mmCIF file of the N, C-alpha and C atoms, coordinates in Angstrom:
data_MODEL
# 
_entry.id   MODEL 
# 
loop_
_atom_site.group_PDB 
_atom_site.id 
_atom_site.type_symbol 
_atom_site.label_atom_id 
_atom_site.label_alt_id 
_atom_site.label_comp_id 
_atom_site.label_asym_id 
_atom_site.label_entity_id 
_atom_site.label_seq_id 
_atom_site.pdbx_PDB_ins_code 
_atom_site.Cartn_x 
_atom_site.Cartn_y 
_atom_site.Cartn_z 
_atom_site.occupancy 
_atom_site.B_iso_or_equiv 
_atom_site.pdbx_formal_charge 
_atom_site.auth_seq_id 
_atom_site.auth_comp_id 
_atom_site.auth_asym_id 
_atom_site.auth_atom_id 
_atom_site.pdbx_PDB_model_num 
ATOM 1   N N  . MET A 1 1  ? 9.351   -5.459  11.941  1.00 0.00 ? 1  MET A N  1 
ATOM 2   C CA . MET A 1 1  ? 8.645   -5.087  10.726  1.00 0.00 ? 1  MET A CA 1 
ATOM 3   C C  . MET A 1 1  ? 9.066   -3.668  10.497  1.00 0.00 ? 1  MET A C  1 
ATOM 4   N N  . ASN A 1 2  ? 10.062  -3.211  9.657   1.00 0.00 ? 2  ASN A N  1 
ATOM 5   C CA . ASN A 1 2  ? 10.494  -1.879  9.302   1.00 0.00 ? 2  ASN A CA 1 
ATOM 6   C C  . ASN A 1 2  ? 10.576  -1.745  7.856   1.00 0.00 ? 2  ASN A C  1 
ATOM 7   N N  . PRO A 1 3  ? 9.780   -0.878  7.184   1.00 0.00 ? 3  PRO A N  1 
ATOM 8   C CA . PRO A 1 3  ? 9.826   -0.949  5.701   1.00 0.00 ? 3  PRO A CA 1 
ATOM 9   C C  . PRO A 1 3  ? 11.372  -0.177  5.221   1.00 0.00 ? 3  PRO A C  1 
ATOM 10  N N  . VAL A 1 4  ? 11.740  -0.669  4.277   1.00 0.00 ? 4  VAL A N  1 
ATOM 11  C CA . VAL A 1 4  ? 13.088  -0.305  3.642   1.00 0.00 ? 4  VAL A CA 1 
ATOM 12  C C  . VAL A 1 4  ? 12.685  0.837   2.904   1.00 0.00 ? 4  VAL A C  1 
ATOM 13  N N  . GLU A 1 5  ? 11.674  1.348   2.406   1.00 0.00 ? 5  GLU A N  1 
ATOM 14  C CA . GLU A 1 5  ? 11.236  2.452   1.853   1.00 0.00 ? 5  GLU A CA 1 
ATOM 15  C C  . GLU A 1 5  ? 9.670   2.609   2.181   1.00 0.00 ? 5  GLU A C  1 
ATOM 16  N N  . LYS A 1 6  ? 9.551   4.188   2.115   1.00 0.00 ? 6  LYS A N  1 
ATOM 17  C CA . LYS A 1 6  ? 8.133   4.578   2.341   1.00 0.00 ? 6  LYS A CA 1 
ATOM 18  C C  . LYS A 1 6  ? 8.042   6.018   1.777   1.00 0.00 ? 6  LYS A C  1 
ATOM 19  N N  . GLY A 1 7  ? 6.631   6.352   1.521   1.00 0.00 ? 7  GLY A N  1 
ATOM 20  C CA . GLY A 1 7  ? 6.458   7.909   1.188   1.00 0.00 ? 7  GLY A CA 1 
ATOM 21  C C  . GLY A 1 7  ? 5.275   7.757   0.397   1.00 0.00 ? 7  GLY A C  1 
ATOM 22  N N  . TYR A 1 8  ? 5.345   9.084   -0.422  1.00 0.00 ? 8  TYR A N  1 
ATOM 23  C CA . TYR A 1 8  ? 3.949   9.403   -1.399  1.00 0.00 ? 8  TYR A CA 1 
ATOM 24  C C  . TYR A 1 8  ? 4.870   9.001   -2.739  1.00 0.00 ? 8  TYR A C  1 
ATOM 25  N N  . LYS A 1 9  ? 4.008   8.912   -3.814  1.00 0.00 ? 9  LYS A N  1 
ATOM 26  C CA . LYS A 1 9  ? 4.160   9.087   -5.389  1.00 0.00 ? 9  LYS A CA 1 
ATOM 27  C C  . LYS A 1 9  ? 2.702   9.628   -5.986  1.00 0.00 ? 9  LYS A C  1 
ATOM 28  N N  . LYS A 1 10 ? 3.155   10.489  -6.487  1.00 0.00 ? 10 LYS A N  1 
ATOM 29  C CA . LYS A 1 10 ? 1.771   11.283  -7.351  1.00 0.00 ? 10 LYS A CA 1 
ATOM 30  C C  . LYS A 1 10 ? 1.530   10.456  -8.471  1.00 0.00 ? 10 LYS A C  1 
ATOM 31  N N  . VAL A 1 11 ? 0.338   9.922   -8.374  1.00 0.00 ? 11 VAL A N  1 
ATOM 32  C CA . VAL A 1 11 ? -0.382  9.244   -9.256  1.00 0.00 ? 11 VAL A CA 1 
ATOM 33  C C  . VAL A 1 11 ? -1.975  9.672   -9.947  1.00 0.00 ? 11 VAL A C  1 
ATOM 34  N N  . ASN A 1 12 ? -2.175  10.073  -10.888 1.00 0.00 ? 12 ASN A N  1 
ATOM 35  C CA . ASN A 1 12 ? -3.301  10.521  -11.385 1.00 0.00 ? 12 ASN A CA 1 
ATOM 36  C C  . ASN A 1 12 ? -3.735  11.850  -10.424 1.00 0.00 ? 12 ASN A C  1 
ATOM 37  N N  . GLY A 1 13 ? -2.836  12.517  -10.287 1.00 0.00 ? 13 GLY A N  1 
ATOM 38  C CA . GLY A 1 13 ? -3.453  13.967  -9.567  1.00 0.00 ? 13 GLY A CA 1 
ATOM 39  C C  . GLY A 1 13 ? -3.438  13.772  -8.037  1.00 0.00 ? 13 GLY A C  1 
ATOM 40  N N  . ILE A 1 14 ? -3.257  12.566  -7.435  1.00 0.00 ? 14 ILE A N  1 
ATOM 41  C CA . ILE A 1 14 ? -3.091  12.550  -6.185  1.00 0.00 ? 14 ILE A CA 1 
ATOM 42  C C  . ILE A 1 14 ? -1.845  11.874  -5.604  1.00 0.00 ? 14 ILE A C  1 
ATOM 43  N N  . HIS A 1 15 ? -1.439  12.267  -4.094  1.00 0.00 ? 15 HIS A N  1 
ATOM 44  C CA . HIS A 1 15 ? -0.540  11.424  -3.695  1.00 0.00 ? 15 HIS A CA 1 
ATOM 45  C C  . HIS A 1 15 ? -0.885  10.225  -3.031  1.00 0.00 ? 15 HIS A C  1 
ATOM 46  N N  . LEU A 1 16 ? -0.338  8.874   -3.362  1.00 0.00 ? 16 LEU A N  1 
ATOM 47  C CA . LEU A 1 16 ? -0.676  7.722   -2.773  1.00 0.00 ? 16 LEU A CA 1 
ATOM 48  C C  . LEU A 1 16 ? 0.343   7.383   -1.940  1.00 0.00 ? 16 LEU A C  1 
ATOM 49  N N  . TYR A 1 17 ? -0.024  6.913   -0.605  1.00 0.00 ? 17 TYR A N  1 
ATOM 50  C CA . TYR A 1 17 ? 1.052   6.370   0.316   1.00 0.00 ? 17 TYR A CA 1 
ATOM 51  C C  . TYR A 1 17 ? 1.399   5.046   -0.106  1.00 0.00 ? 17 TYR A C  1 
ATOM 52  N N  . TYR A 1 18 ? 2.619   4.547   0.145   1.00 0.00 ? 18 TYR A N  1 
ATOM 53  C CA . TYR A 1 18 ? 3.275   3.404   -0.270  1.00 0.00 ? 18 TYR A CA 1 
ATOM 54  C C  . TYR A 1 18 ? 4.140   2.948   0.916   1.00 0.00 ? 18 TYR A C  1 
ATOM 55  N N  . GLU A 1 19 ? 4.505   1.771   1.169   1.00 0.00 ? 19 GLU A N  1 
ATOM 56  C CA . GLU A 1 19 ? 5.530   1.151   1.879   1.00 0.00 ? 19 GLU A CA 1 
ATOM 57  C C  . GLU A 1 19 ? 6.248   -0.202  1.271   1.00 0.00 ? 19 GLU A C  1 
ATOM 58  N N  . ILE A 1 20 ? 7.412   -0.288  1.340   1.00 0.00 ? 20 ILE A N  1 
ATOM 59  C CA . ILE A 1 20 ? 7.951   -1.381  0.712   1.00 0.00 ? 20 ILE A CA 1 
ATOM 60  C C  . ILE A 1 20 ? 8.997   -1.968  1.795   1.00 0.00 ? 20 ILE A C  1 
ATOM 61  N N  . TYR A 1 21 ? 8.655   -3.594  2.050   1.00 0.00 ? 21 TYR A N  1 
ATOM 62  C CA . TYR A 1 21 ? 9.346   -4.480  2.806   1.00 0.00 ? 21 TYR A CA 1 
ATOM 63  C C  . TYR A 1 21 ? 10.070  -5.631  2.319   1.00 0.00 ? 21 TYR A C  1 
ATOM 64  N N  . GLY A 1 22 ? 11.149  -5.940  2.724   1.00 0.00 ? 22 GLY A N  1 
ATOM 65  C CA . GLY A 1 22 ? 12.097  -7.123  2.170   1.00 0.00 ? 22 GLY A CA 1 
ATOM 66  C C  . GLY A 1 22 ? 12.661  -6.793  0.844   1.00 0.00 ? 22 GLY A C  1 
ATOM 67  N N  . SER A 1 23 ? 13.086  -7.949  0.476   1.00 0.00 ? 23 SER A N  1 
ATOM 68  C CA . SER A 1 23 ? 13.374  -7.793  -1.096  1.00 0.00 ? 23 SER A CA 1 
ATOM 69  C C  . SER A 1 23 ? 13.243  -9.136  -1.843  1.00 0.00 ? 23 SER A C  1 
ATOM 70  N N  . GLY A 1 24 ? 13.552  -9.213  -2.900  1.00 0.00 ? 24 GLY A N  1 
ATOM 71  C CA . GLY A 1 24 ? 13.317  -10.457 -3.755  1.00 0.00 ? 24 GLY A CA 1 
ATOM 72  C C  . GLY A 1 24 ? 12.116  -9.946  -4.891  1.00 0.00 ? 24 GLY A C  1 
ATOM 73  N N  . LYS A 1 25 ? 11.570  -11.187 -5.190  1.00 0.00 ? 25 LYS A N  1 
ATOM 74  C CA . LYS A 1 25 ? 10.379  -11.135 -6.138  1.00 0.00 ? 25 LYS A CA 1 
ATOM 75  C C  . LYS A 1 25 ? 9.293   -10.221 -5.725  1.00 0.00 ? 25 LYS A C  1 
ATOM 76  N N  . PRO A 1 26 ? 8.979   -9.208  -6.400  1.00 0.00 ? 26 PRO A N  1 
ATOM 77  C CA . PRO A 1 26 ? 7.697   -8.260  -5.899  1.00 0.00 ? 26 PRO A CA 1 
ATOM 78  C C  . PRO A 1 26 ? 6.504   -8.721  -5.675  1.00 0.00 ? 26 PRO A C  1 
ATOM 79  N N  . LEU A 1 27 ? 5.797   -8.461  -4.753  1.00 0.00 ? 27 LEU A N  1 
ATOM 80  C CA . LEU A 1 27 ? 4.404   -8.784  -4.492  1.00 0.00 ? 27 LEU A CA 1 
ATOM 81  C C  . LEU A 1 27 ? 3.791   -7.562  -4.051  1.00 0.00 ? 27 LEU A C  1 
ATOM 82  N N  . VAL A 1 28 ? 2.696   -7.386  -4.958  1.00 0.00 ? 28 VAL A N  1 
ATOM 83  C CA . VAL A 1 28 ? 1.914   -5.738  -4.520  1.00 0.00 ? 28 VAL A CA 1 
ATOM 84  C C  . VAL A 1 28 ? 0.764   -6.296  -3.620  1.00 0.00 ? 28 VAL A C  1 
ATOM 85  N N  . LEU A 1 29 ? 0.653   -5.531  -2.713  1.00 0.00 ? 29 LEU A N  1 
ATOM 86  C CA . LEU A 1 29 ? -0.560  -5.947  -1.762  1.00 0.00 ? 29 LEU A CA 1 
ATOM 87  C C  . LEU A 1 29 ? -1.541  -4.739  -1.654  1.00 0.00 ? 29 LEU A C  1 
ATOM 88  N N  . ILE A 1 30 ? -2.697  -4.991  -2.305  1.00 0.00 ? 30 ILE A N  1 
ATOM 89  C CA . ILE A 1 30 ? -3.918  -4.099  -2.605  1.00 0.00 ? 30 ILE A CA 1 
ATOM 90  C C  . ILE A 1 30 ? -4.725  -4.468  -1.603  1.00 0.00 ? 30 ILE A C  1 
ATOM 91  N N  . HIS A 1 31 ? -5.274  -3.592  -0.691  1.00 0.00 ? 31 HIS A N  1 
ATOM 92  C CA . HIS A 1 31 ? -6.260  -3.848  0.229   1.00 0.00 ? 31 HIS A CA 1 
ATOM 93  C C  . HIS A 1 31 ? -7.722  -3.820  -0.135  1.00 0.00 ? 31 HIS A C  1 
ATOM 94  N N  . GLY A 1 32 ? -8.467  -4.130  0.727   1.00 0.00 ? 32 GLY A N  1 
ATOM 95  C CA . GLY A 1 32 ? -10.025 -4.248  0.149   1.00 0.00 ? 32 GLY A CA 1 
ATOM 96  C C  . GLY A 1 32 ? -10.734 -2.893  0.325   1.00 0.00 ? 32 GLY A C  1 
ATOM 97  N N  . GLY A 1 33 ? -12.146 -2.584  0.080   1.00 0.00 ? 33 GLY A N  1 
ATOM 98  C CA . GLY A 1 33 ? -12.421 -1.243  0.262   1.00 0.00 ? 33 GLY A CA 1 
ATOM 99  C C  . GLY A 1 33 ? -12.535 -1.113  1.645   1.00 0.00 ? 33 GLY A C  1 
ATOM 100 N N  . GLY A 1 34 ? -12.497 0.461   2.118   1.00 0.00 ? 34 GLY A N  1 
ATOM 101 C CA . GLY A 1 34 ? -12.992 0.613   3.319   1.00 0.00 ? 34 GLY A CA 1 
ATOM 102 C C  . GLY A 1 34 ? -11.705 0.399   4.355   1.00 0.00 ? 34 GLY A C  1 
ATOM 103 N N  . SER A 1 35 ? -10.456 0.072   3.901   1.00 0.00 ? 35 SER A N  1 
ATOM 104 C CA . SER A 1 35 ? -9.486  -0.307  4.591   1.00 0.00 ? 35 SER A CA 1 
ATOM 105 C C  . SER A 1 35 ? -7.951  0.198   4.330   1.00 0.00 ? 35 SER A C  1 
ATOM 106 N N  . SER A 1 36 ? -7.146  -0.183  4.667   1.00 0.00 ? 36 SER A N  1 
ATOM 107 C CA . SER A 1 36 ? -5.723  0.292   4.539   1.00 0.00 ? 36 SER A CA 1 
ATOM 108 C C  . SER A 1 36 ? -4.545  -0.948  4.364   1.00 0.00 ? 36 SER A C  1 
ATOM 109 N N  . PHE A 1 37 ? -3.496  -1.030  3.553   1.00 0.00 ? 37 PHE A N  1 
ATOM 110 C CA . PHE A 1 37 ? -2.665  -2.156  3.368   1.00 0.00 ? 37 PHE A CA 1 
ATOM 111 C C  . PHE A 1 37 ? -2.343  -2.594  4.527   1.00 0.00 ? 37 PHE A C  1 
ATOM 112 N N  . LEU A 1 38 ? -1.802  -1.878  5.582   1.00 0.00 ? 38 LEU A N  1 
ATOM 113 C CA . LEU A 1 38 ? -1.241  -2.340  6.881   1.00 0.00 ? 38 LEU A CA 1 
ATOM 114 C C  . LEU A 1 38 ? -2.162  -2.874  7.839   1.00 0.00 ? 38 LEU A C  1 
ATOM 115 N N  . PHE A 1 39 ? -3.764  -2.508  7.722   1.00 0.00 ? 39 PHE A N  1 
ATOM 116 C CA . PHE A 1 39 ? -4.728  -3.113  8.476   1.00 0.00 ? 39 PHE A CA 1 
ATOM 117 C C  . PHE A 1 39 ? -4.901  -4.533  7.871   1.00 0.00 ? 39 PHE A C  1 
ATOM 118 N N  . ASP A 1 40 ? -4.988  -4.721  6.332   1.00 0.00 ? 40 ASP A N  1 
ATOM 119 C CA . ASP A 1 40 ? -5.301  -5.698  5.898   1.00 0.00 ? 40 ASP A CA 1 
ATOM 120 C C  . ASP A 1 40 ? -4.213  -6.975  6.013   1.00 0.00 ? 40 ASP A C  1 
ATOM 121 N N  . PHE A 1 41 ? -2.717  -6.463  5.657   1.00 0.00 ? 41 PHE A N  1 
ATOM 122 C CA . PHE A 1 41 ? -1.738  -7.248  5.579   1.00 0.00 ? 41 PHE A CA 1 
ATOM 123 C C  . PHE A 1 41 ? -0.458  -7.242  6.537   1.00 0.00 ? 41 PHE A C  1 
ATOM 124 N N  . LYS A 1 42 ? -0.774  -6.767  7.760   1.00 0.00 ? 42 LYS A N  1 
ATOM 125 C CA . LYS A 1 42 ? 0.308   -6.691  8.893   1.00 0.00 ? 42 LYS A CA 1 
ATOM 126 C C  . LYS A 1 42 ? 0.565   -8.196  9.053   1.00 0.00 ? 42 LYS A C  1 
ATOM 127 N N  . GLU A 1 43 ? 0.001   -9.196  9.184   1.00 0.00 ? 43 GLU A N  1 
ATOM 128 C CA . GLU A 1 43 ? 0.446   -10.344 9.686   1.00 0.00 ? 43 GLU A CA 1 
ATOM 129 C C  . GLU A 1 43 ? 1.213   -11.151 8.211   1.00 0.00 ? 43 GLU A C  1 
ATOM 130 N N  . VAL A 1 44 ? 0.422   -10.695 6.990   1.00 0.00 ? 44 VAL A N  1 
ATOM 131 C CA . VAL A 1 44 ? 1.461   -11.034 5.943   1.00 0.00 ? 44 VAL A CA 1 
ATOM 132 C C  . VAL A 1 44 ? 2.721   -10.610 5.876   1.00 0.00 ? 44 VAL A C  1 
ATOM 133 N N  . ILE A 1 45 ? 2.767   -9.218  6.088   1.00 0.00 ? 45 ILE A N  1 
ATOM 134 C CA . ILE A 1 45 ? 4.129   -8.731  5.839   1.00 0.00 ? 45 ILE A CA 1 
ATOM 135 C C  . ILE A 1 45 ? 4.995   -9.482  6.969   1.00 0.00 ? 45 ILE A C  1 
ATOM 136 N N  . ALA A 1 46 ? 4.525   -9.623  8.088   1.00 0.00 ? 46 ALA A N  1 
ATOM 137 C CA . ALA A 1 46 ? 5.592   -10.195 8.941   1.00 0.00 ? 46 ALA A CA 1 
ATOM 138 C C  . ALA A 1 46 ? 5.949   -11.608 8.522   1.00 0.00 ? 46 ALA A C  1 
ATOM 139 N N  . ARG A 1 47 ? 5.274   -12.294 8.103   1.00 0.00 ? 47 ARG A N  1 
ATOM 140 C CA . ARG A 1 47 ? 5.543   -13.724 7.627   1.00 0.00 ? 47 ARG A CA 1 
ATOM 141 C C  . ARG A 1 47 ? 6.374   -13.714 6.282   1.00 0.00 ? 47 ARG A C  1 
ATOM 142 N N  . LEU A 1 48 ? 6.175   -13.042 5.297   1.00 0.00 ? 48 LEU A N  1 
ATOM 143 C CA . LEU A 1 48 ? 6.732   -12.872 3.993   1.00 0.00 ? 48 LEU A CA 1 
ATOM 144 C C  . LEU A 1 48 ? 7.941   -11.904 3.552   1.00 0.00 ? 48 LEU A C  1 
ATOM 145 N N  . GLU A 1 49 ? 7.977   -10.980 4.427   1.00 0.00 ? 49 GLU A N  1 
ATOM 146 C CA . GLU A 1 49 ? 9.140   -9.972  4.143   1.00 0.00 ? 49 GLU A CA 1 
ATOM 147 C C  . GLU A 1 49 ? 10.480  -10.660 3.998   1.00 0.00 ? 49 GLU A C  1 
ATOM 148 N N  . GLY A 1 50 ? 10.761  -11.586 4.395   1.00 0.00 ? 50 GLY A N  1 
ATOM 149 C CA . GLY A 1 50 ? 12.097  -12.290 4.309   1.00 0.00 ? 50 GLY A CA 1 
ATOM 150 C C  . GLY A 1 50 ? 12.011  -13.083 2.886   1.00 0.00 ? 50 GLY A C  1 
ATOM 151 N N  . LYS A 1 51 ? 11.091  -13.246 2.299   1.00 0.00 ? 51 LYS A N  1 
ATOM 152 C CA . LYS A 1 51 ? 10.891  -14.108 1.005   1.00 0.00 ? 51 LYS A CA 1 
ATOM 153 C C  . LYS A 1 51 ? 10.672  -13.105 -0.174  1.00 0.00 ? 51 LYS A C  1 
ATOM 154 N N  . PHE A 1 52 ? 9.882   -12.061 -0.092  1.00 0.00 ? 52 PHE A N  1 
ATOM 155 C CA . PHE A 1 52 ? 9.511   -11.530 -1.226  1.00 0.00 ? 52 PHE A CA 1 
ATOM 156 C C  . PHE A 1 52 ? 9.800   -9.669  -0.907  1.00 0.00 ? 52 PHE A C  1 
ATOM 157 N N  . GLN A 1 53 ? 9.947   -8.945  -2.154  1.00 0.00 ? 53 GLN A N  1 
ATOM 158 C CA . GLN A 1 53 ? 9.612   -7.498  -1.941  1.00 0.00 ? 53 GLN A CA 1 
ATOM 159 C C  . GLN A 1 53 ? 8.126   -7.172  -1.895  1.00 0.00 ? 53 GLN A C  1 
ATOM 160 N N  . LEU A 1 54 ? 7.612   -6.751  -0.737  1.00 0.00 ? 54 LEU A N  1 
ATOM 161 C CA . LEU A 1 54 ? 6.442   -6.591  -0.526  1.00 0.00 ? 54 LEU A CA 1 
ATOM 162 C C  . LEU A 1 54 ? 5.941   -5.188  -0.634  1.00 0.00 ? 54 LEU A C  1 
ATOM 163 N N  . ILE A 1 55 ? 5.312   -4.692  -1.435  1.00 0.00 ? 55 ILE A N  1 
ATOM 164 C CA . ILE A 1 55 ? 4.850   -3.383  -2.031  1.00 0.00 ? 55 ILE A CA 1 
ATOM 165 C C  . ILE A 1 55 ? 3.431   -3.144  -1.451  1.00 0.00 ? 55 ILE A C  1 
ATOM 166 N N  . GLY A 1 56 ? 3.371   -2.457  -0.311  1.00 0.00 ? 56 GLY A N  1 
ATOM 167 C CA . GLY A 1 56 ? 1.823   -2.015  0.032   1.00 0.00 ? 56 GLY A CA 1 
ATOM 168 C C  . GLY A 1 56 ? 1.429   -0.490  -0.633  1.00 0.00 ? 56 GLY A C  1 
ATOM 169 N N  . ILE A 1 57 ? 0.352   -0.699  -1.115  1.00 0.00 ? 57 ILE A N  1 
ATOM 170 C CA . ILE A 1 57 ? -0.230  0.783   -1.417  1.00 0.00 ? 57 ILE A CA 1 
ATOM 171 C C  . ILE A 1 57 ? -1.745  1.086   -0.954  1.00 0.00 ? 57 ILE A C  1 
ATOM 172 N N  . ASP A 1 58 ? -1.862  2.300   -0.123  1.00 0.00 ? 58 ASP A N  1 
ATOM 173 C CA . ASP A 1 58 ? -3.165  2.745   0.132   1.00 0.00 ? 58 ASP A CA 1 
ATOM 174 C C  . ASP A 1 58 ? -3.684  3.467   -0.954  1.00 0.00 ? 58 ASP A C  1 
ATOM 175 N N  . LEU A 1 59 ? -5.052  2.882   -1.304  1.00 0.00 ? 59 LEU A N  1 
ATOM 176 C CA . LEU A 1 59 ? -5.656  3.159   -2.423  1.00 0.00 ? 59 LEU A CA 1 
ATOM 177 C C  . LEU A 1 59 ? -6.292  4.927   -2.145  1.00 0.00 ? 59 LEU A C  1 
ATOM 178 N N  . GLN A 1 60 ? -6.727  5.569   -3.260  1.00 0.00 ? 60 GLN A N  1 
ATOM 179 C CA . GLN A 1 60 ? -7.167  6.900   -2.895  1.00 0.00 ? 60 GLN A CA 1 
ATOM 180 C C  . GLN A 1 60 ? -8.498  6.792   -1.809  1.00 0.00 ? 60 GLN A C  1 
ATOM 181 N N  . ASN A 1 61 ? -8.311  7.961   -0.975  1.00 0.00 ? 61 ASN A N  1 
ATOM 182 C CA . ASN A 1 61 ? -9.325  7.921   0.134   1.00 0.00 ? 61 ASN A CA 1 
ATOM 183 C C  . ASN A 1 61 ? -9.290  6.757   1.095   1.00 0.00 ? 61 ASN A C  1 
ATOM 184 N N  . HIS A 1 62 ? -7.992  6.169   1.203   1.00 0.00 ? 62 HIS A N  1 
ATOM 185 C CA . HIS A 1 62 ? -7.925  5.319   2.269   1.00 0.00 ? 62 HIS A CA 1 
ATOM 186 C C  . HIS A 1 62 ? -6.495  5.303   2.865   1.00 0.00 ? 62 HIS A C  1 
ATOM 187 N N  . GLY A 1 63 ? -6.551  5.076   3.970   1.00 0.00 ? 63 GLY A N  1 
ATOM 188 C CA . GLY A 1 63 ? -5.363  5.168   4.866   1.00 0.00 ? 63 GLY A CA 1 
ATOM 189 C C  . GLY A 1 63 ? -4.523  6.502   4.774   1.00 0.00 ? 63 GLY A C  1 
ATOM 190 N N  . ARG A 1 64 ? -3.195  6.561   4.354   1.00 0.00 ? 64 ARG A N  1 
ATOM 191 C CA . ARG A 1 64 ? -2.588  8.022   4.356   1.00 0.00 ? 64 ARG A CA 1 
ATOM 192 C C  . ARG A 1 64 ? -2.833  8.467   3.094   1.00 0.00 ? 64 ARG A C  1 
ATOM 193 N N  . SER A 1 65 ? -3.261  7.700   2.033   1.00 0.00 ? 65 SER A N  1 
ATOM 194 C CA . SER A 1 65 ? -3.435  8.658   0.757   1.00 0.00 ? 65 SER A CA 1 
ATOM 195 C C  . SER A 1 65 ? -4.416  9.472   0.628   1.00 0.00 ? 65 SER A C  1 
ATOM 196 N N  . GLU A 1 66 ? -4.297  10.616  -0.239  1.00 0.00 ? 66 GLU A N  1 
ATOM 197 C CA . GLU A 1 66 ? -5.006  11.863  -0.383  1.00 0.00 ? 66 GLU A CA 1 
ATOM 198 C C  . GLU A 1 66 ? -6.527  11.375  -0.783  1.00 0.00 ? 66 GLU A C  1 
ATOM 199 N N  . HIS A 1 67 ? -7.290  12.395  -0.268  1.00 0.00 ? 67 HIS A N  1 
ATOM 200 C CA . HIS A 1 67 ? -8.759  12.092  -0.997  1.00 0.00 ? 67 HIS A CA 1 
ATOM 201 C C  . HIS A 1 67 ? -9.128  13.323  -1.886  1.00 0.00 ? 67 HIS A C  1 
ATOM 202 N N  . ARG A 1 68 ? -9.947  12.796  -2.752  1.00 0.00 ? 68 ARG A N  1 
ATOM 203 C CA . ARG A 1 68 ? -10.507 13.554  -3.818  1.00 0.00 ? 68 ARG A CA 1 
ATOM 204 C C  . ARG A 1 68 ? -11.794 13.843  -3.754  1.00 0.00 ? 68 ARG A C  1 
ATOM 205 N N  . ASP A 1 69 ? -12.358 14.825  -4.100  1.00 0.00 ? 69 ASP A N  1 
ATOM 206 C CA . ASP A 1 69 ? -13.797 15.005  -4.227  1.00 0.00 ? 69 ASP A CA 1 
ATOM 207 C C  . ASP A 1 69 ? -14.367 14.616  -5.509  1.00 0.00 ? 69 ASP A C  1 
ATOM 208 N N  . ILE A 1 70 ? -14.105 13.185  -5.915  1.00 0.00 ? 70 ILE A N  1 
ATOM 209 C CA . ILE A 1 70 ? -14.743 12.449  -6.872  1.00 0.00 ? 70 ILE A CA 1 
ATOM 210 C C  . ILE A 1 70 ? -15.365 11.372  -6.367  1.00 0.00 ? 70 ILE A C  1 
ATOM 211 N N  . PRO A 1 71 ? -16.273 10.701  -7.177  1.00 0.00 ? 71 PRO A N  1 
ATOM 212 C CA . PRO A 1 71 ? -16.663 9.234   -6.926  1.00 0.00 ? 71 PRO A CA 1 
ATOM 213 C C  . PRO A 1 71 ? -15.615 8.379   -6.936  1.00 0.00 ? 71 PRO A C  1 
ATOM 214 N N  . GLU A 1 72 ? -15.584 7.287   -6.160  1.00 0.00 ? 72 GLU A N  1 
ATOM 215 C CA . GLU A 1 72 ? -14.717 6.031   -6.068  1.00 0.00 ? 72 GLU A CA 1 
ATOM 216 C C  . GLU A 1 72 ? -15.166 5.087   -6.942  1.00 0.00 ? 72 GLU A C  1 
ATOM 217 N N  . THR A 1 73 ? -14.267 4.509   -7.680  1.00 0.00 ? 73 THR A N  1 
ATOM 218 C CA . THR A 1 73 ? -14.596 3.054   -8.366  1.00 0.00 ? 73 THR A CA 1 
ATOM 219 C C  . THR A 1 73 ? -13.555 2.150   -8.298  1.00 0.00 ? 73 THR A C  1 
ATOM 220 N N  . PHE A 1 74 ? -13.530 1.027   -8.650  1.00 0.00 ? 74 PHE A N  1 
ATOM 221 C CA . PHE A 1 74 ? -12.478 0.171   -8.722  1.00 0.00 ? 74 PHE A CA 1 
ATOM 222 C C  . PHE A 1 74 ? -12.133 -0.049  -10.196 1.00 0.00 ? 74 PHE A C  1 
ATOM 223 N N  . GLU A 1 75 ? -12.500 0.588   -10.917 1.00 0.00 ? 75 GLU A N  1 
ATOM 224 C CA . GLU A 1 75 ? -12.055 0.500   -12.480 1.00 0.00 ? 75 GLU A CA 1 
ATOM 225 C C  . GLU A 1 75 ? -10.719 1.195   -12.662 1.00 0.00 ? 75 GLU A C  1 
# 
């Protein structure tokens, strides 16, 4: 399980961490609250990276993404 691409993208003033696995039709992996995409989807990535392009994103204040001193919402 090695990403074909990984890094940070600046979105709405913060750097969000992402990793891309596999190729094919894109499938975005968005983790639950209090987690990170690798924690929630490690097994999914291992099983599906040969069938899809999997794009994992750590939401703000989670995983490797930056933290901001503002309230978090899912809106």
